[in-house]
PAGU-359019 format. One line per 10 residues: number of its first residue (from 1); their letters; for each residue x, y, z of N, C-alpha, C. Coordinates in Angstrom, 3 decimals. Atoms other than C-alpha are relative to their C-alpha. Layout:
N
NUM = A = X,Y,Z,X,Y,Z,X,Y,Z | ...
//
This chain:
303
1 = XXXXXXXXXX = -0.806,0.252,-1.200,136.016,82.742,22.507,1.091,-1.016,-0.312 | -1.114,0.922,0.221,139.363,81.004,22.631,-0.305,-1.346,0.635 | 0.257,1.364,-0.488,139.072,77.234,22.988,1.097,-0.414,0.970 | -0.968,0.416,-1.019,140.724,75.865,26.140,0.656,-1.309,-0.426 | -0.719,1.214,0.397,143.444,73.314,25.367,0.037,-0.986,1.167 | -0.078,1.044,-1.036,143.861,70.033,27.255,1.126,0.329,0.985 | -1.123,-0.345,-0.891,147.197,71.269,28.644,-0.436,1.030,1.031 | 0.481,-1.035,-0.927,145.500,74.334,30.142,-0.976,-0.588,1.014 | 0.966,0.642,-0.906,142.699,72.178,31.579,0.730,-0.785,1.077 | -0.750,0.816,-0.959,145.191,69.783,33.214,0.732,0.890,1.008
11 = XXXXXXXXXX = -0.698,-0.922,-0.910,147.146,72.727,34.675,-0.972,0.586,1.021 | 1.009,-0.571,-0.901,143.923,74.216,36.098,-0.422,-1.013,1.055 | 0.383,1.051,-0.946,142.953,70.883,37.664,1.085,-0.179,1.061 | -1.117,0.172,-0.935,146.423,70.537,39.218,0.030,1.126,1.031 | -0.003,-1.157,-0.909,146.226,74.067,40.676,-1.167,-0.085,0.982 | 1.177,0.129,-0.864,142.717,73.400,42.026,0.235,-1.023,1.102 | -0.303,1.021,-1.001,143.871,70.207,43.746,0.937,0.543,1.075 | -0.949,-0.568,-0.965,146.760,72.112,45.382,-0.711,0.964,0.946 | 0.717,-0.966,-0.835,144.402,74.850,46.578,-0.893,-0.700,1.016 | 0.851,0.762,-0.920,141.977,72.296,48.065,0.840,-0.621,1.110
21 = XXXXXXXXXX = -0.881,0.551,-1.023,144.920,70.671,49.870,0.348,1.033,1.062 | -0.307,-1.081,-0.957,145.806,74.022,51.444,-1.211,0.276,0.892 | 1.206,-0.282,-0.780,142.175,74.587,52.505,-0.305,-1.116,0.987 | 0.180,1.100,-0.944,142.015,71.136,54.075,0.919,0.167,1.207 | -0.961,-0.207,-1.094,145.094,72.017,56.126,-0.478,1.107,0.945 | 0.469,-1.110,-0.836,143.487,75.258,57.338,-1.315,0.515,-0.571 | 1.299,-0.404,0.546,139.734,75.564,56.593,-0.381,1.432,0.285 | 0.374,-1.378,-0.359,139.566,78.959,58.292,0.444,1.011,-1.041 | -0.423,-0.905,1.076,141.291,80.454,55.261,-1.177,0.444,-0.863 | 1.166,-0.369,0.798,137.892,80.429,53.581,-0.683,1.253,0.540
31 = XXXXXXXXXX = 0.633,-1.179,-0.594,136.861,83.220,55.983,0.772,1.272,-0.288 | -0.803,-1.201,0.296,139.574,85.580,54.712,-0.613,0.752,-1.158 | 0.575,-0.809,1.097,138.567,88.444,52.398,0.488,-0.471,-1.369 | -0.553,0.387,1.297,140.857,87.104,49.689,-0.744,-1.191,-0.607 | 0.700,1.200,0.505,138.857,83.839,49.410,-1.516,0.109,0.145 | 1.448,-0.191,-0.169,135.414,85.351,49.997,-0.750,-0.382,-1.275 | 0.679,0.321,1.273,134.592,84.963,46.272,-0.204,-1.513,-0.154 | 0.078,1.455,0.148,135.322,81.194,46.443,-1.047,-0.584,0.957 | 0.978,0.463,-0.981,133.290,80.728,49.619,-1.419,0.316,-0.469 | 1.322,-0.371,0.524,130.354,82.612,48.040,-0.416,-0.937,-1.123
41 = XXXXXXXXXX = 0.312,0.929,1.113,130.603,80.345,44.960,-0.468,-1.348,0.533 | 0.388,1.284,-0.575,130.477,77.214,47.135,-1.374,0.081,0.645 | 1.334,-0.172,-0.603,127.486,78.609,49.027,-1.086,-0.023,-1.072 | 1.001,-0.031,1.070,125.687,79.221,45.722,-0.314,-1.393,-0.523 | 0.212,1.382,0.434,126.112,75.516,44.977,-0.632,-0.859,1.092 | 0.666,0.748,-1.062,124.589,74.507,48.313,0.921,-0.493,1.092 | -0.923,0.455,-1.045,127.703,73.981,50.441,-0.365,0.638,1.338 | 0.243,-0.535,-1.351,127.373,74.447,54.210,1.327,0.109,0.731 | -1.250,-0.274,-0.710,130.025,75.769,56.608,-0.258,0.053,1.499 | 0.152,-0.099,-1.458,130.520,75.384,60.372,0.228,1.421,0.474
51 = XXXXXXXXXX = -0.178,-1.352,-0.549,130.241,78.510,62.484,1.385,0.115,0.602 | -1.342,-0.214,-0.560,133.573,79.964,63.469,0.394,1.453,-0.112 | -0.484,-1.380,0.045,135.540,83.154,64.009,0.707,0.259,-1.307 | -0.699,-0.384,1.202,136.839,85.021,61.022,1.492,0.066,0.250 | -1.460,-0.089,-0.106,140.522,84.677,60.400,0.427,1.428,-0.262 | -0.441,-1.377,0.153,142.417,87.967,60.755,0.828,0.182,-1.256 | -0.843,-0.135,1.190,144.854,87.326,57.950,0.323,-1.386,-0.507 | -0.308,1.319,0.565,145.741,84.517,55.581,1.334,-0.517,0.465 | -1.260,0.622,-0.365,148.345,82.093,56.672,0.759,-0.353,-1.248 | -0.801,0.411,1.141,151.225,81.203,54.435,-0.320,-1.445,-0.324
61 = XXXXXXXXXX = 0.272,1.404,0.379,150.660,78.027,52.431,0.958,-0.948,0.681 | -0.832,0.986,-0.682,151.908,74.981,54.258,0.957,-0.641,-0.980 | -0.986,0.704,0.821,154.991,73.191,52.990,-0.621,-1.291,-0.487 | 0.576,1.245,0.542,154.306,70.116,50.839,-0.106,-1.112,1.013 | 0.024,1.090,-0.984,155.208,67.743,53.690,-1.115,0.233,1.006 | 1.032,-0.315,-0.981,152.919,69.572,56.104,-1.385,-0.204,-0.596 | 1.297,0.172,0.656,150.102,69.583,53.572,-0.359,-1.461,-0.115 | 0.258,1.436,0.115,150.489,65.859,53.053,-0.415,-0.575,1.338 | 0.344,0.496,-1.327,150.370,65.254,56.810,-1.405,0.451,0.379 | 1.315,-0.514,-0.350,147.295,67.458,57.080,-1.112,-0.809,-0.639
71 = XXXXXXXXXX = 1.019,0.810,0.669,145.491,65.150,54.669,-0.508,-1.101,0.895 | 0.400,1.093,-0.885,145.409,62.540,57.437,-0.859,0.481,1.151 | 0.763,-0.548,-1.117,143.704,64.914,59.887,-1.485,-0.105,-0.285 | 1.454,0.044,0.141,139.968,65.001,60.497,-0.468,1.128,-0.908 | 0.567,-1.006,0.892,137.900,66.863,57.887,-1.264,0.598,0.580 | 1.242,-0.460,-0.605,135.212,67.821,60.403,-0.234,1.479,-0.215 | 0.152,-1.454,0.130,135.956,71.545,59.935,-0.173,0.431,-1.444 | 0.122,-0.350,1.413,135.748,71.406,56.152,-1.468,0.166,-0.372 | 1.386,-0.112,0.480,132.607,72.520,54.318,-0.447,-1.331,-0.592 | 0.553,1.261,0.491,130.314,69.640,53.332,-0.108,0.044,-1.522
81 = XXXXXXXXXX = -0.028,-0.089,1.455,131.371,69.480,49.681,-0.852,-1.083,-0.648 | 0.807,1.075,0.581,129.459,66.223,49.181,-1.446,0.444,-0.230 | 1.361,-0.477,0.155,126.261,68.202,49.536,-0.155,0.930,-1.201 | 0.058,-0.895,1.143,127.169,70.405,46.560,-0.381,-0.805,-1.230 | 0.439,0.817,1.129,125.241,69.081,43.573,0.743,0.311,-1.285 | -0.504,-0.120,1.367,126.814,68.448,40.184,1.209,0.917,-0.135 | -1.233,-0.760,0.165,130.239,70.062,40.847,0.846,-0.709,-1.035 | -0.799,0.597,1.053,132.196,69.448,37.688,1.260,0.811,-0.183 | -1.267,-0.666,0.296,135.836,70.277,37.048,0.552,-0.597,-1.270 | -0.555,0.524,1.244,137.756,69.908,33.776,0.780,-1.271,0.253
91 = XXXXXXXXXX = -0.721,1.259,-0.126,139.016,66.359,33.380,-0.562,-0.919,1.051 | 0.547,0.848,-1.060,136.851,65.048,36.239,-0.829,-1.124,-0.604 | 0.800,1.127,0.463,134.998,61.728,35.962,-1.449,0.443,-0.150 | 1.401,-0.385,0.189,131.415,61.993,34.648,-0.848,-0.366,1.208 | 0.900,0.243,-1.124,128.684,62.243,37.249,-0.836,-1.240,-0.259 | 0.804,1.221,0.123,126.949,58.912,37.869,-1.456,0.352,0.239 | 1.411,-0.316,-0.142,123.220,59.195,37.340,-0.627,-0.808,1.135 | 0.692,0.686,-1.083,120.917,58.316,40.185,-0.764,-1.186,-0.563 | 0.660,1.221,0.483,119.163,54.915,39.997,-1.269,0.265,-0.789 | 1.248,-0.229,0.699,115.869,56.456,38.920,0.214,0.605,-1.372
101 = XXXXXXXXXX = -0.291,-0.567,1.305,117.616,58.177,36.005,0.803,-0.959,-0.852 | -0.799,0.951,0.761,119.711,55.199,34.970,-0.879,-0.752,-0.976 | 0.750,0.741,1.024,118.714,53.026,32.034,-0.889,-1.049,0.661 | 0.930,0.949,-0.601,115.618,51.114,33.038,0.121,-1.356,-0.674 | -0.024,1.342,0.569,115.620,47.398,32.602,-1.230,-0.194,-0.879 | 1.105,0.273,0.908,113.504,46.232,29.728,-1.057,-0.872,0.694 | 1.072,0.795,-0.578,110.152,45.088,31.056,-0.451,-1.054,-0.997 | 0.507,1.045,0.880,108.770,41.865,29.696,-1.286,0.493,-0.648 | 1.121,-0.545,0.736,106.329,42.831,26.989,-1.266,-0.803,0.258 | 1.279,0.658,-0.245,102.686,42.083,27.729,-0.420,-0.771,-1.250
111 = XXXXXXXXXX = 0.290,0.812,1.190,101.681,39.220,25.422,-1.387,0.264,-0.565 | 1.302,-0.048,0.650,98.870,39.294,22.911,-0.668,-1.371,0.112 | 0.728,1.270,-0.026,96.169,36.678,23.094,-0.137,-0.527,-1.424 | 0.161,0.625,1.310,96.034,34.234,20.206,-1.096,-1.060,0.095 | 1.065,0.989,0.022,93.270,31.907,19.141,0.576,-1.392,0.242 | -0.439,1.371,-0.252,93.639,28.412,20.511,-0.295,-0.878,-1.216 | 0.178,0.895,1.140,94.077,25.708,17.903,-1.252,-0.850,0.192 | 1.225,0.793,-0.036,90.793,23.990,17.082,0.247,-1.290,-0.786 | -0.272,1.272,0.693,91.256,20.279,16.274,-1.010,-0.314,-1.095 | 1.019,0.256,1.013,88.072,20.379,14.180,0.212,0.811,-1.287
121 = XXXXXXXXXX = -0.275,-0.813,1.184,89.456,22.964,11.768,0.841,-0.820,-0.983 | -0.681,0.783,1.040,90.574,21.389,8.490,1.059,0.861,-0.680 | -1.036,-0.765,0.709,93.929,22.563,7.044,-0.360,0.135,-1.486 | 0.362,-0.237,1.399,93.530,24.071,3.581,0.646,-1.016,-0.932 | -0.663,0.999,0.839,95.990,21.516,2.205,-0.846,-1.262,-0.159 | 0.857,1.199,0.047,93.399,18.808,2.971,-1.449,0.340,-0.327 | 1.388,-0.466,0.081,90.307,20.873,2.208,-0.574,0.013,-1.410 | 0.481,-0.082,1.378,89.995,20.440,-1.567,0.123,-1.349,-0.697 | -0.110,1.204,0.826,89.539,17.768,-4.217,1.023,0.245,-1.092 | -0.998,-0.122,1.060,92.175,17.084,-6.824,-0.279,-1.044,-1.079
131 = XXXXXXXXXX = 0.070,-1.400,0.437,91.594,17.897,-9.566,-1.306,0.644,0.463 | 1.254,-0.665,-0.383,88.932,20.543,-8.782,-1.160,-0.506,-0.848 | 1.175,0.518,0.695,85.411,19.550,-9.739,-0.301,0.787,-1.277 | 0.440,-0.623,1.251,84.020,20.259,-13.208,-1.162,0.935,0.303 | 1.029,-0.985,-0.308,81.980,23.463,-12.937,-1.028,0.161,-1.122 | 0.969,-0.066,1.094,80.180,22.986,-16.288,-0.105,1.382,-0.601 | 0.256,-1.292,0.643,78.764,25.871,-18.316,-1.393,0.461,0.405 | 1.289,-0.451,-0.534,76.046,27.692,-16.418,-0.819,0.766,-1.025 | 0.713,-0.804,0.986,75.145,29.702,-19.517,-0.607,-0.853,-1.122 | 0.486,0.839,1.104,74.318,26.716,-21.778,-1.528,-0.167,0.055
141 = XXXXXXXXXX = 1.445,0.205,0.102,70.760,26.147,-22.979,-0.264,-1.496,-0.165 | 0.246,1.445,0.093,69.703,22.519,-22.223,-1.090,-0.339,-1.031 | 1.027,0.513,0.909,67.770,20.504,-24.791,-0.978,-0.862,0.790 | 0.957,0.879,-0.658,64.785,18.295,-24.042,0.686,-1.283,0.472 | -0.735,1.218,-0.365,67.111,15.274,-24.044,0.880,0.252,1.216 | -0.847,-0.346,-1.156,69.424,17.091,-21.609,-0.830,-0.013,1.292 | 0.839,-0.048,-1.192,66.543,17.652,-19.207,-0.363,-1.417,0.472 | 0.349,1.379,-0.361,65.560,13.974,-19.342,1.180,-0.707,0.657 | -1.201,0.651,-0.555,69.123,12.746,-18.748,0.373,0.653,1.338 | -0.321,-0.709,-1.232,69.654,15.405,-16.104,-0.878,-0.428,1.154
151 = XXXXXXXXXX = 0.936,0.414,-1.047,66.547,14.391,-14.195,0.331,-1.399,0.490 | -0.367,1.363,-0.382,67.631,10.755,-14.262,1.261,0.000,0.868 | -1.253,-0.078,-0.766,71.137,11.622,-13.033,-0.240,0.618,1.380 | 0.304,-0.643,-1.280,69.691,13.852,-10.312,-0.623,-0.988,0.967 | 0.626,1.015,-0.860,67.551,11.003,-8.995,1.026,-0.987,0.531 | -1.059,0.915,-0.422,70.575,8.688,-8.890,0.891,0.663,1.053 | -0.860,-0.726,-0.943,72.623,11.352,-7.081,-0.656,0.065,1.377 | 0.705,-0.114,-1.274,69.973,11.856,-4.387,-0.078,-1.347,0.705 | 0.061,1.339,-0.583,69.625,8.116,-3.878,1.343,-0.400,0.599 | -1.331,0.364,-0.489,73.365,7.594,-3.525,0.396,0.846,1.211
161 = XXXXXXXXXX = -0.312,-0.863,-1.150,73.683,10.557,-1.171,-0.723,-0.517,1.240 | 0.756,0.549,-1.124,70.945,9.032,1.000,0.609,-1.276,0.532 | -0.645,1.250,-0.408,72.860,5.743,1.067,1.423,0.214,0.529 | -1.342,-0.292,-0.515,76.079,7.506,2.107,1.099,-0.172,-1.022 | -1.000,0.124,1.063,77.822,6.947,-1.235,0.274,1.395,-0.578 | -0.235,-1.400,0.385,79.177,10.478,-1.527,0.735,0.104,-1.336 | -0.720,-0.039,1.274,81.587,9.728,-4.377,-0.966,-0.227,-1.163 | 0.986,0.269,1.051,78.734,8.243,-6.430,-0.942,1.171,-0.178 | 0.916,-1.134,0.072,76.456,11.150,-5.571,0.658,1.172,-0.737 | -0.708,-1.105,0.654,79.075,13.701,-6.634,0.142,-0.274,-1.500
171 = XXXXXXXXXX = -0.137,0.356,1.421,79.618,11.817,-9.911,-1.288,0.306,-0.759 | 1.274,-0.236,0.678,75.914,11.980,-10.815,-0.383,1.483,0.024 | 0.280,-1.439,-0.032,75.558,15.612,-9.642,0.846,0.728,-1.047 | -0.848,-0.613,1.013,78.459,16.470,-11.941,-0.598,-0.200,-1.390 | 0.716,0.235,1.265,76.512,14.883,-14.792,-1.132,0.998,-0.158 | 1.097,-0.971,0.034,73.546,17.096,-13.903,0.546,1.398,-0.309 | -0.612,-1.317,0.226,75.823,20.162,-13.809,0.352,0.184,-1.477 | -0.400,-0.109,1.406,77.064,19.394,-17.306,-1.199,0.075,-0.938 | 1.181,0.030,0.867,73.517,18.914,-18.685,-0.971,1.138,0.285 | 0.985,-1.019,-0.387,71.190,21.224,-16.756,0.464,0.734,1.261
181 = XXXXXXXXXX = -0.530,-0.696,-1.190,73.199,23.492,-14.446,-1.041,0.934,0.611 | 0.901,-0.906,-0.727,71.235,25.366,-11.758,0.578,0.266,1.388 | -0.481,-0.340,-1.339,71.781,27.019,-8.368,-0.212,-1.165,0.959 | 0.300,1.094,-0.919,70.137,24.081,-6.592,0.944,-1.187,-0.208 | -0.910,1.117,0.269,72.324,21.477,-8.333,1.394,0.300,0.574 | -1.310,-0.359,-0.561,75.516,23.354,-7.407,-0.029,-0.066,1.528 | 0.106,0.017,-1.459,74.302,23.766,-3.806,-0.050,-1.432,0.520 | 0.083,1.402,-0.435,73.444,20.043,-3.571,1.354,-0.698,-0.120 | -1.327,0.618,0.115,76.840,18.972,-4.893,0.934,0.581,1.060 | -0.795,-0.617,-1.062,78.429,21.460,-2.510,-0.248,-0.654,1.345
191 = XXXXXXXXXX = 0.336,0.675,-1.257,76.577,19.755,0.356,0.691,-1.357,0.085 | -0.734,1.281,0.019,78.141,16.433,-0.744,1.474,0.215,0.364 | -1.402,-0.293,-0.312,81.616,17.969,-0.654,0.166,0.359,1.479 | -0.035,-0.367,-1.414,80.798,19.347,2.793,0.030,-1.261,0.861 | 0.023,1.257,-0.754,79.989,15.839,4.057,1.320,-0.762,-0.147 | -1.304,0.637,0.223,83.310,14.657,2.567,1.137,0.771,0.680 | -0.969,-0.882,-0.668,85.060,17.414,4.594,0.996,0.577,-1.011 | -0.770,-0.698,1.021,86.255,19.160,1.455,-0.583,1.413,-0.151 | 0.681,-1.303,-0.024,85.210,22.737,2.361,0.361,0.930,-1.155 | -0.342,-0.890,1.120,87.122,24.476,-0.449,-0.824,-0.342,-1.242
201 = XXXXXXXXXX = 0.851,0.407,1.123,85.245,22.429,-3.058,-1.446,0.419,0.253 | 1.367,-0.398,-0.344,81.988,23.152,-1.197,-0.187,1.500,-0.198 | 0.077,-1.456,0.185,82.736,26.905,-1.225,-0.071,0.334,-1.491 | 0.009,-0.231,1.449,83.402,26.731,-4.968,-1.407,-0.207,-0.572 | 1.340,0.294,0.519,80.011,25.114,-5.665,-1.055,0.960,0.543 | 1.031,-0.873,-0.585,77.969,27.234,-3.228,0.146,1.440,-0.498 | -0.189,-1.352,0.546,79.528,30.458,-4.524,-0.581,0.085,-1.410 | 0.588,0.030,1.348,78.547,29.431,-8.054,-1.522,0.021,0.081 | 1.457,0.010,-0.181,75.036,28.718,-6.813,-0.515,1.400,0.306 | 0.431,-1.352,-0.369,74.819,32.223,-5.328,0.145,0.981,-1.154
211 = XXXXXXXXXX = -0.064,-0.825,1.204,75.924,33.721,-8.629,-1.293,-0.139,-0.796 | 1.222,0.265,0.761,72.882,32.089,-10.230,-1.249,0.397,0.767 | 1.162,-0.354,-0.825,70.527,32.722,-7.300,0.490,0.613,1.320 | -0.496,-0.679,-1.209,71.601,35.338,-4.697,-0.856,-0.221,1.238 | 0.894,0.235,-1.133,68.660,34.308,-2.493,-0.065,-1.472,0.381 | 0.008,1.427,-0.332,69.591,30.626,-2.170,0.432,-0.196,1.448 | -0.316,0.232,-1.410,69.362,29.925,1.548,0.910,-1.202,0.181 | -0.820,1.200,-0.123,70.860,26.469,1.061,1.451,0.284,-0.361 | -1.370,-0.318,0.416,73.900,27.842,-0.790,0.718,0.806,1.086 | -0.607,-0.792,-1.083,74.526,30.395,1.994,0.402,-0.905,1.170
221 = XXXXXXXXXX = -0.280,0.866,-1.149,74.320,27.706,4.675,1.133,-0.989,-0.298 | -1.104,0.903,0.375,76.585,25.273,2.771,1.325,0.747,0.060 | -1.255,-0.761,0.000,79.192,27.992,2.268,0.383,0.423,1.407 | -0.304,-0.386,-1.380,78.896,29.186,5.875,0.590,-1.149,0.798 | -0.533,1.173,-0.701,79.469,25.664,7.205,1.396,-0.352,-0.506 | -1.331,0.269,0.565,82.416,25.251,4.835,1.029,0.965,0.595 | -0.912,-0.975,-0.623,83.985,28.458,6.186,0.280,-0.381,1.455 | -0.191,0.432,-1.393,83.443,27.143,9.721,1.002,-1.151,0.067 | -0.963,1.111,0.033,85.350,23.955,8.808,1.434,0.503,-0.159 | -1.340,-0.578,0.221,88.276,26.186,7.752,0.415,0.927,1.148
231 = XXXXXXXXXX = -0.316,-0.899,-1.109,88.121,28.225,10.977,-0.135,1.458,-0.367 | 0.219,-1.394,0.403,87.060,31.376,9.123,-1.347,0.453,0.579 | 1.226,-0.213,-0.770,84.554,32.441,11.746,-0.790,1.214,-0.457 | 0.721,-1.203,0.444,83.719,35.908,10.418,-0.846,-0.318,-1.224 | 0.726,0.355,1.217,82.757,34.567,6.988,-1.105,-1.011,0.299 | 0.997,1.013,-0.366,80.965,31.607,8.563,-1.222,0.651,0.643 | 1.111,-0.669,-0.681,78.870,33.847,10.832,-0.852,0.790,-0.994 | 0.734,-0.801,0.993,77.962,36.092,7.914,-0.913,-0.876,-0.866 | 0.783,0.821,0.932,76.835,33.314,5.532,-1.076,-0.828,0.701 | 1.009,0.794,-0.719,75.087,31.122,8.100,-1.153,0.893,0.449
241 = XXXXXXXXXX = 1.058,-0.933,-0.409,73.217,34.128,9.455,-0.907,0.369,-1.163 | 0.804,-0.343,1.179,72.109,35.098,5.947,-0.871,-1.173,-0.429 | 0.761,1.185,0.391,71.054,31.527,5.126,-1.149,-0.287,0.945 | 1.061,0.238,-0.988,69.069,31.181,8.369,-1.123,1.022,-0.127 | 1.036,-1.019,0.208,67.265,34.430,7.635,-0.906,-0.366,-1.176 | 0.777,0.380,1.184,66.184,33.024,4.275,-0.767,-1.302,0.236 | 0.609,1.333,-0.163,65.478,29.404,5.290,0.564,-0.641,1.274 | -0.489,0.460,-1.308,65.823,28.529,8.981,-0.153,-1.514,0.145 | 0.148,1.412,-0.384,66.573,24.961,10.129,0.815,-0.269,1.263 | -0.595,0.272,-1.303,67.531,23.459,13.492,1.416,-0.564,-0.104
251 = XXXXXXXXXX = -1.345,0.572,0.138,70.559,21.479,12.254,1.050,1.089,-0.194 | -0.934,-1.111,0.234,72.208,24.635,10.973,0.116,0.871,1.244 | -0.038,-0.809,-1.231,71.286,26.384,14.235,1.066,-0.520,0.958 | -1.030,0.568,-0.881,73.584,23.985,16.127,1.396,0.443,-0.431 | -1.286,-0.486,0.514,76.482,24.934,13.879,0.139,1.493,0.295 | -0.018,-1.442,-0.236,75.526,28.589,14.266,0.376,0.328,1.440 | -0.357,-0.236,-1.409,75.814,28.333,18.064,1.508,-0.111,0.206 | -1.457,0.156,-0.110,79.385,27.064,17.757,0.704,1.212,-0.589 | -0.612,-1.155,0.660,80.255,29.855,15.310,-0.192,1.261,0.840 | 0.254,-1.174,-0.853,78.632,32.471,17.600,0.960,0.017,1.194
261 = XXXXXXXXXX = -0.940,0.087,-1.118,80.772,31.219,20.498,1.407,0.391,-0.426 | -1.321,-0.367,0.528,83.908,31.550,18.366,0.096,1.505,-0.248 | 0.008,-1.444,0.258,82.907,35.064,17.375,0.059,0.801,1.292 | -0.060,-0.683,-1.298,82.315,36.082,21.003,1.433,-0.012,0.534 | -1.390,0.112,-0.467,85.791,34.794,21.901,0.911,0.912,-0.810 | -0.810,-0.854,0.872,87.253,36.647,18.923,-0.151,1.470,0.376 | 0.231,-1.402,-0.375,85.620,39.942,19.934,0.738,0.348,1.307 | -0.692,-0.243,-1.275,86.984,39.625,23.495,1.518,0.037,-0.212 | -1.440,0.058,0.276,90.427,38.674,22.184,0.466,1.265,-0.731 | -0.358,-1.208,0.749,90.451,41.591,19.747,0.013,1.226,0.908
271 = XXXXXXXXXX = 0.055,-1.139,-0.924,89.422,44.037,22.494,1.203,-0.016,0.942 | -1.171,0.126,-0.876,92.143,42.702,24.815,1.271,0.405,-0.737 | -1.223,-0.279,0.758,94.814,42.876,22.109,0.098,1.470,-0.388 | -0.003,-1.436,0.307,93.769,46.408,21.162,0.487,0.799,1.212 | -0.428,-0.681,-1.227,94.203,47.504,24.793,1.491,-0.218,0.249 | -1.432,0.296,-0.169,97.609,45.769,24.945,0.832,0.851,-0.946 | -0.739,-0.794,0.991,98.761,47.512,21.764,0.024,1.468,0.398 | 0.047,-1.398,-0.442,97.635,50.868,23.164,0.957,0.223,1.164 | -0.940,-0.131,-1.125,99.577,50.254,26.392,1.442,-0.074,-0.489 | -1.356,0.106,0.556,102.626,49.192,24.401,0.414,1.320,-0.652
281 = XXXXXXXXXX = -0.303,-1.264,0.674,102.436,52.362,22.311,0.270,1.107,1.018 | -0.182,-1.016,-1.047,102.104,54.496,25.465,1.360,-0.157,0.676 | -1.304,0.239,-0.617,105.181,52.842,27.012,1.139,0.409,-0.927 | -1.036,-0.404,0.950,107.184,53.374,23.834,0.147,1.513,-0.046 | -0.034,-1.456,0.022,106.222,57.052,23.784,0.663,0.553,1.260 | -0.593,-0.452,-1.253,107.162,57.459,27.462,1.504,-0.249,0.012 | -1.421,0.315,0.071,110.507,55.745,26.865,0.737,0.997,-0.889 | -0.608,-0.976,0.903,111.246,58.053,23.935,0.070,1.379,0.650 | 0.004,-1.302,-0.676,110.248,61.082,26.011,1.133,0.094,1.014 | -1.066,0.006,-0.992,112.628,60.096,28.816,1.369,0.043,-0.667
291 = XXXXXXXXXX = -1.273,0.016,0.709,115.409,59.400,26.339,0.338,1.385,-0.533 | -0.237,-1.360,0.503,114.982,62.826,24.730,0.371,0.947,1.133 | -0.308,-0.868,-1.144,114.988,64.474,28.162,1.431,-0.213,0.467 | -1.397,0.292,-0.397,118.266,62.713,29.048,0.981,0.620,-0.974 | -0.907,-0.553,1.005,119.844,63.736,25.773,0.072,1.515,0.102 | 0.010,-1.457,-0.146,118.772,67.348,26.280,0.795,0.415,1.240 | -0.721,-0.310,-1.240,120.167,67.272,29.839,1.512,-0.122,-0.219 | -1.434,0.183,0.271,123.514,65.886,28.636,0.521,1.122,-0.896 | -0.418,-1.065,0.909,123.639,68.453,25.824,0.174,1.317,0.749 | -0.097,-1.231,-0.782,122.966,71.274,28.296,1.223,-0.004,0.901
301 = XXX = -1.169,0.108,-0.876,125.672,69.999,30.676,1.284,0.165,-0.803 | -1.189,-0.111,0.841,128.153,69.732,27.807,0.217,1.387,-0.528 | -0.104,-1.380,0.526,127.362,73.225,26.574,0.464,0.945,1.058
//
């Protein structure tokens, strides 16, 4: 098909405006046989017309001056063109979309819940000793002299720990580690680091203890408490629970209650955030669906 040029479109619009001016001057012309096709077209678009007698013959078009004067007359006899939906003419202004189809204002996104800061949680920057403790050689075979010196150092470590001298206790436990390393010695030194609020050092020692003895209840509890100090509640709940199953004690139970409370809050927070994410995804999908529908509607109107 031949493409319509802009000049032809502008000429058609000009002719249409002139014809509408004539019809405004004498609306009864629409009842003439010659304009029956135009009246039928307007009816197909939903236009309504007042009842009236059919005109016997078309009147001659009014002179320009008369047509201009007729523009000031009442339009009560004209068909209700405003009721005709989506009438488009070449060069006309684009139809304004109704409010419900216009771009919706962005709704404020529903926030996710975040864990409240716990003042008891130790930042990792403050959670370790520098330099890291000497881990010794767990595979070495102690001599008789090593066992004697180790036993003496172990007694000194326990005494100093009981007196609250944690630095002294750690020093002697490190001597024991170098002479007669064992799961219990690592777990005991880890407990000292725990009291010093150095959970990363405590995790290092208790993990080593569990390598040597996977059933060390004390090592599990030391590591679980260290994870709790770091705010790592999932790991804390796992290790404390395992340690309590092996060797239950009331002091650890108090820590376990705190960790259980944190885990309950985490589960509720995770469930809430999952629901929020699902609602967000649903809104995004609905927005995309509406956008595609608008684009398809515009494409159809343009075609």
